[in-house]
N, C-alpha and C positions, 0 to 999 in steps of 0.2 A: 718638150717636157712640161710645158704649162698645162697640157691637157690631162696630166695625172693629178687627179683630185680625189680626196677621201679614200685613197688606196695606198697603203704603204708599199714601197718598192725598195728592194735591196739590189744594188749593182755590185757584183763581185768582179773585181778586175785585178790583173797582175801587171806590174811595171814591165815585165819581160815577155808579155804575151806576143807570140810570133806573128799573129794576124792583126791584132789591133794596136799593140804597143802601148806605151805609157801615155801618149798624146792623142790616141784615137778617140777618146771620149772627152768632151769638154766638161770638166768637173765643176766649173763655175756655174754653168747652166743647171747642172744636176743639183748642186747645193743651194741654189736659189729657191728650189721647191722643198718645202718642209716635209713633204711626204716621201722624199727620196733619201736613202742612206747609201753611202759608198763604203764598201769593204775592200780595201786596197792591200795587196800583198806585194812583196818584192819579187818572189818567184812563183811560178805556176803558170797559169794562163791557158786559155782556150782548152778547157776540159782536162787540164793537167795539174790539178791541185793535189799532188800526192803528199803523204805525210813524211816520207823520207825518200832519198835517192834509191831507185830500183825497188820501190815498194808498190804494192797493188792497192793499198787502202788510200782513199782520197779524203782529205780533211774538209773539202768543200761541202760534202754531204752533211757533216756535223753542223757547220755554220748555217746552212740553209734550214735544216730542221730546227735549230735553236731560234732562228729568226721567225719561222712560222709558229713555233710553240709559244712565242712571246705574245701572240694574239689570242691564245686560248682563254676563255673565260674561266676564272677559278672560283 
C-alpha cells in the first residue's frame, strides 16, 4: 500500500464478507497511508451491499459516487 501516492483510494469492506471476511485486509497497513480511506460496514460484502433485505437497490453505488464527487472542482 506504500505505492499508493497522490491518489485517494476508498476501500469498501464488510465485516461479514463471505470471501474476504473481517480480517482479510490489514487495516493498520491501509490506515498508515494518508491517501487511503476505509468504509467499513457490518453487513454486505462482496458486491452485496443492498439497502434492505430482499431489495435490489445497492447502497454501495451511492457511497462510491459521493466519494468520487468529493473530488470535483467547484
